[in-house]
C-alpha positions in Angstrom: -5.3 -15.4 18.1 -7.4 -14.2 14.7 -9.0 -11.5 16.8 -5.8 -10.3 18.0 -4.8 -10.0 14.4 -7.4 -8.1 13.3 -7.2 -5.5 16.2 -3.8 -5.2 15.2 -4.6 -4.6 11.5 -7.3 -2.3 12.5 -4.6 -0.3 14.6 -2.3 -0.4 11.6 -4.8 1.0 9.4 -6.0 4.1 11.8 -2.3 4.8 12.7 -1.8 5.3 8.9 -3.5 8.2 7.3 -0.6 8.8 4.9 2.0 6.7 2.9 4.5 8.2 5.2 2.8 7.1 8.4 2.6 3.6 6.8 6.0 3.0 6.1 7.0 5.0 9.8 4.6 2.3 11.5 6.4 -0.5 9.5 10.2 0.9 10.6 8.8 0.8 14.3 7.5 -2.6 13.8 10.9 -4.0 12.4 12.9 -1.7 14.7 10.7 -3.7 17.4 11.5 -6.9 16.0 15.1 -6.2 15.7 16.1 -4.7 12.6 18.7 -2.3 11.6 18.3 0.4 9.3 20.7 0.6 6.2 21.2 4.1 4.3 21.8 4.0 0.7 24.7 6.7 1.1 26.6 4.8 3.5 28.6 1.4 3.1 27.1 -1.7 4.2 28.1 -4.4 6.1 26.1 -7.1 6.4 26.3 -10.6 8.9 24.6 -13.9 8.7 21.5 -13.9 10.7 21.3 -9.9 10.6 18.0 -8.1 9.8 17.8 -5.2 7.9 15.8 -2.5 6.1 16.0 0.6 3.8 13.6 3.4 3.4 13.6 5.5 0.2 11.8 8.7 -0.1 10.2 8.4 3.5 7.4 6.1 1.8 9.0 3.2 0.5 10.9 0.4 2.1 12.7 -2.9 1.7 13.4 -5.1 4.5 15.5 -8.3 4.2 17.2 -11.0 6.5 20.5 -12.8 5.9 19.9 -16.5 6.6 22.8 -18.7 7.5 24.7 -20.9 4.6 24.6 -19.8 1.0 21.2 -18.6 0.2 19.8 -19.9 -3.4 18.1 -16.3 -4.1 15.3 -14.1 -2.9 11.9 -14.7 -1.8 10.0 -11.5 -2.3 6.7 -9.8 -1.7 5.4 -6.4 -3.0 2.9 -4.2 -2.0 2.1 -0.2 -1.7 2.0 2.1 0.9 -0.3 5.0 -0.8 -4.0 4.8 -1.6 -6.2 7.4 -4.1 -7.0 10.4 -2.2 -6.5 14.1 -2.6 -3.0 15.8 -2.5 -3.0 19.7 -1.0 -1.2 22.3 -3.1 1.6 24.2 -1.5 -0.7 27.4 -1.8 -3.2 25.9 0.0 -6.1 28.2 1.0 -8.5 29.9 -1.2 -10.9 32.4 -0.3 -14.4 31.4 -1.8 -17.5 32.6 -1.9 -19.9 32.9 1.3 -17.1 34.2 3.4 -15.4 30.4 3.3 -12.0 29.4 3.0 -11.4 25.9 1.2 -8.1 24.2 0.4 -6.6 23.9 -3.0 -6.6 19.8 -3.7 -5.9 18.1 -7.0 -6.7 14.1 -7.5 -3.9 11.7 -6.7 -5.0 8.3 -8.2 -8.2 7.5 -9.5 -11.0 7.3 -6.5 -14.7 7.1 -6.4 -15.1 10.9 -6.2 -18.5 11.0 -4.6 -17.6 8.8 -1.5 -15.5 11.4 -0.3 -18.5 14.0 0.0 -20.2 14.9 3.2 -17.6 13.4 5.6 -15.3 14.7 8.4 -11.6 14.8 6.9 -8.3 15.9 8.0 -5.0 16.3 6.4 -1.6 14.2 6.9 1.6 14.1 5.1 5.1 15.5 5.7 7.2 18.8 5.7 10.3 19.8 5.0 11.8 22.3 7.9 14.5 24.5 8.2 16.8 23.3 11.3 20.2 24.0 12.1 22.8 22.8 9.3 20.3 22.0 6.7 17.1 20.7 5.9 14.8 17.8 7.4 11.5 16.2 6.7 8.8 15.8 9.7 5.6 13.8 9.9 2.6 15.7 10.4 -1.1 14.8 11.2 -3.7 17.2 12.2 -5.5 14.7 14.2 -8.7 16.5 14.2 -12.1 16.8 12.4 -10.9 19.7 10.3 -12.3 19.6 6.7 -15.7 18.6 4.6 -16.4 19.0 1.1 -20.1 20.1 0.9 -22.8 18.8 -1.4 -24.9 20.8 -3.3 -28.3 20.7 -2.0 -30.7 18.4 -4.0 -33.1 21.4 -4.3 -30.6 23.4 -6.1 -29.5 20.0 -8.1 -32.3 18.3 -8.8 -30.4 15.8 -11.1 -27.9 15.2 -8.6 -29.2 11.3 -8.2 -29.0 10.9 -11.8 -25.3 11.3 -11.5 -24.0 14.6 -11.5 -20.6 15.0 -12.7 -18.0 16.3 -10.0 -15.2 18.6 -11.4 -12.3 18.3 -9.3 -11.0 22.3 -9.3 -14.6 23.2 -8.1 -16.9 20.7 -6.6 -14.1 18.5 -4.6 -12.3 21.7 -2.6 -12.5 20.9 1.3 -14.0 23.7 3.3 -11.5 24.7 6.0 -13.6 27.5 7.8 -15.2 31.0 7.3 -13.1 34.3 7.1 -11.0 36.5 4.6 -7.8 35.8 6.0 -5.2 33.2 5.0 -2.7 31.6 7.1 -4.7 29.8 9.6 -4.0 26.1 7.6 0.0 26.5 7.8 -0.3 27.7 11.6 -2.3 24.3 12.3 0.5 22.2 10.5 3.0 23.9 12.6 1.4 23.4 15.8 0.6 19.8 14.7 4.5 19.1 13.6 5.5 20.9 16.7 7.6 23.4 14.6 7.7 27.1 14.0 5.8 28.0 11.3 8.6 30.0 9.3 10.7 26.8 9.3 8.2 25.1 7.2 10.1 25.2 3.9 7.6 23.1 1.7 4.8 20.7 2.4 3.6 16.9 1.1 0.5 16.7 2.6 -2.9 14.6 1.6 -6.7 14.6 3.0 -7.7 11.5 4.8 -11.2 10.3 5.9 -11.7 10.6 9.6 -13.9 7.3 9.6 -11.8 4.8 12.0 -10.9 1.4 10.7 -13.8 -1.1 11.9 -15.1 -4.5 12.2 -19.1 -4.7 11.3 -21.4 -7.8 9.9 -23.4 -10.0 11.8 -20.4 -12.3 13.5 -17.9 -9.2 12.6 -16.6 -10.9 9.5 -16.3 -7.8 7.7 -13.9 -4.9 8.2 -14.6 -1.4 7.0 -11.7 1.0 6.6 -9.9 4.0 4.6 -7.2 2.5 2.3 -7.7 -1.3 2.8 -6.1 -0.7 -0.6 -3.4 -1.8 -0.1 -2.5 -1.5 3.7 -4.4 -4.8 4.2 -1.9 -6.5 1.7 1.1 -4.6 3.6 0.1 -5.7 6.8 -0.5 -9.2 5.8 3.1 -9.7 4.1 4.8 -8.0 7.0 3.1 -10.5 9.8 4.1 -13.4 7.4 7.6 -11.8 6.7 8.4 -11.4 10.5 6.7 -14.6 11.4 8.5 -16.9 8.9 11.4 -19.4 9.5 14.6 -19.5 8.0 14.5 -20.8 4.3 17.4 -21.2 1.9 17.0 -17.9 0.5 16.7 -14.4 1.5 13.4 -13.5 2.2 12.6 -9.5 1.1 9.5 -7.4 2.2 9.1 -4.5 -0.5 6.8 -1.8 0.2 6.5 0.8 -2.6 4.8 4.5 -2.8 3.2 5.8 -5.7 1.6 2.8 -7.2 -1.6 4.9 -7.8 -0.4 7.4 -9.9 1.8 4.7 -12.2 5.1 4.3 -9.9 7.0 6.4 -12.2 9.1 8.0 -9.4 12.6 7.3 -7.4 10.8 5.5 -4.8 8.3 3.4 -6.8 7.9 0.4 -8.0 9.1 1.6 -11.6 12.7 2.8 -10.4 16.0 1.2 -9.3 15.1 1.2 -5.7 14.6 -2.6 -5.4 17.5 -3.9 -7.6 19.8 -1.2 -6.0 19.3 -2.9 -3.1 19.5 -6.4 -4.1 22.5 -5.9 -5.8 24.2 -4.5 -3.0 23.0 -7.3 -0.6 24.9 -10.1 -3.4 27.9 -7.5 -3.1 28.1 -7.8 0.4 27.2 -11.5 0.4 30.0 -12.2 -2.3 27.3 -13.8 -4.0 26.8 -13.7 -8.1 24.0 -11.4 -8.8 22.7 -13.0 -12.1 22.6 -16.6 -10.3 21.0 -14.9 -7.0 18.1 -13.3 -9.5 17.7 -16.4 -11.3 16.5 -18.1 -8.7 14.4 -15.9 -6.9 10.6 -15.0 -7.0 8.2 -11.9 -6.7 4.7 -12.1 -5.3 2.8 -8.9 -5.9 0.4 -8.3 -3.2 -2.5 -5.8 -4.0 -6.3 -6.4 -3.2 -8.9 -7.8 -6.1 -12.6 -7.0 -6.4 -15.2 -9.1 -5.0 -18.2 -10.1 -6.5 -20.5 -7.1 -5.7 -24.0 -8.3 -4.1 -25.9 -5.9 -6.0 -24.2 -6.2 -9.4 -22.7 -9.7 -10.2 -23.2 -9.1 -13.5 -19.8 -6.8 -13.3 -17.8 -10.0 -12.6 -16.6 -12.8 -14.6 -19.2 -16.0 -14.4 -16.2 -18.3 -13.3 -13.8 -16.1 -11.7 -15.2 -13.9 -9.2 -14.0 -14.1 -5.8 -16.0 -13.6 -2.6 -15.2 -12.3 0.5 -13.4 -14.5 3.4 -12.9 -16.9 0.4 -9.2 -16.8 0.6 -6.5 -15.3 -1.0 -7.1 -14.5 -4.6 -4.8 -15.3 -7.5 -5.1 -12.5 -10.6 -5.1 -13.2 -14.1 -4.8 -10.9 -17.1 -4.1 -12.1 -20.6 -2.5 -8.6 -21.4 -0.6 -9.1 -18.4 -1.6 -6.4 -16.5 -1.3 -9.2 -13.8 1.7 -11.4 -14.1 0.5 -14.8 -13.1 1.5 -17.9 -15.6 1.3 -21.5 -15.2 4.6 -21.9 -13.5 3.9 -18.7 -10.8 0.5 -19.7 -10.1 1.6 -23.6 -9.7 4.2 -22.0 -7.3 1.7 -20.0 -5.0 -0.8 -22.6 -5.0 1.6 -25.1 -3.4 2.6 -22.6 -1.0 -1.2 -22.2 -0.3 -1.7 -25.8 -0.1 1.1 -26.1 2.7 -0.3 -23.3 4.7 -3.8 -24.9 4.3 -5.2 -21.7 2.7 -7.7 -21.8 0.3 -7.1 -20.1 -3.3 -9.5 -18.0 -5.5 -9.0 -17.1 -8.8 -9.9 -13.4 -10.4 -10.1 -12.4 -13.8 -11.7 -9.1 -15.1 -14.7 -9.1 -17.1 -13.2 -9.7 -20.7 -15.1 -6.6 -21.8 -14.3 -4.5 -18.9 -10.5 -3.5 -18.7 -8.8 -3.3 -15.5 -5.9 -1.7 -13.7 -2.4 -2.9 -13.2 -0.3 -3.1 -10.3 3.3 -3.9 -8.8 4.0 -7.3 -10.6 4.5 -6.3 -14.2 6.2 -2.8 -13.3 8.8 -4.5 -10.9 9.6 -7.2 -13.4 10.7 -5.0 -15.9 13.6 -4.2 -13.7 14.0 -7.2 -12.1 12.9 -10.3 -14.8 11.9 -13.2 -12.6 8.9 -15.0 -12.0 6.1 -13.3 -10.9 2.5 -13.9 -9.5 -0.2 -11.3 -8.4 -2.1 -12.2 -5.6 -4.4 -10.1 -3.3 -7.4 -9.9 -0.9 -11.1 -9.7 -2.2 -12.9 -6.3 -1.2 -15.8 -4.3 -2.2 -15.9 -0.3 -3.0 -12.0 -0.3 -4.3 -10.8 3.2 -4.3 -13.7 4.6 -2.5 -13.2 6.6 0.6 -14.0 3.7 3.0 -13.6 0.0 1.4 -15.1 -3.2 3.0 -13.3 -6.5 3.1 -13.7 -9.7 4.5 -11.8 -9.6 8.2 -10.9 -13.5 8.0 -9.0 -13.3 4.8 -6.4 -11.2 6.6 -5.4 -14.1 8.8 -5.2 -16.3 5.5 -3.0 -13.9 3.9 -0.5 -14.3 6.7 -0.9 -17.8 7.1 0.3 -18.0 3.1 2.9 -15.1 3.4 4.7 -17.0 6.3 4.9 -20.3 4.4 6.0 -18.4 1.4 9.0 -16.6 3.3 9.8 -19.9 5.2 10.5 -21.6 1.7 13.3 -21.2 -1.1 13.1 -21.0 -5.1 15.5 -22.6 -7.1 15.8 -24.5 -10.5 17.4 -27.8 -10.3 19.9 -28.7 -13.2 16.9 -30.7 -15.0 15.0 -27.4 -14.9 12.5 -28.6 -12.3 11.7 -25.9 -9.8 12.4 -26.8 -6.2 10.5 -25.0 -3.5 
């Protein structure tokens, strides 16, 4: 069973070269499981036992089930569909020195830039295309080894191994080919998308490494792949969501785009997307929104830093997760992570019931860490929240490493979580 789960994880990672493809794959999986698409521009009628999902911006998704009886609240889990990469500019082709054509790109999120050098790359994303009666979006993936960002030879840069700085506007533009004419890139996009070139109105494209997701290690205990942060958590939460039994609450799976750039978009966690959906669910079920919200809980799932084998000093001495050691509870005194005493206790009880080991993570006190979905979502939906993740190495590199066994542990934990409810009893006790 675990090997089959890992195979499905690898397939999902390989089939999701962009946030748009990741959400499209989620949609396919949900529809195969009997989920019905709702559109924000239309009225909703929900039925008991119904399975539903909503997509915004082709890259964020909220899925939920309507249980029998009167639901106490919502059991939510959130992860993100995007990863650090390079976004291709609209006027992409640049005629460059040496009879070369490169693509104009700019950083999307904070990545380890050097990890993108000297490896086959391609582009994927979406196109806005003209069609009879209006404008439509189309996914596109130029599914071939297309680009490379070449290093400067060591003979010409003797200080390269001392940490030469890379400039985004010069050193990190990918090489498309040779020549002095523009237009080939747009033709490649049209061919890959199956649309006439003149019908492409605009593009939203990102670089991706062509390296496939694989298992490695002496016993296959590691998984290496682009975009593990955060598609590993997306996959684990999806699997748990689909496998869960009915509880006393509405289970909700949330996948947001744009976490890597602050979430401040119409489809990001710092938008009204989630509350828009939940308020409409309450209205359709004839339930009181404030009461439902008060009896709700959020798991914010985004990968965590494992202790690095070469640099253990970069981790906190007492709270440093290890690969294949289980799900990580993430703490931060400045509330970059939302875990508190109550939310940690709730999630620990869930993991205890699922027989899933729990690890703790805090940044070393003198090293500031990043933020994630929990505290951003809580600004719009003020409910108890816990930040979790799976331990990984080389976060924000073009190719990341994690423990293959941890995926199954997350699935077990989330299956148990989505099968529960969260409510406050009259004496203030929390009932799970």
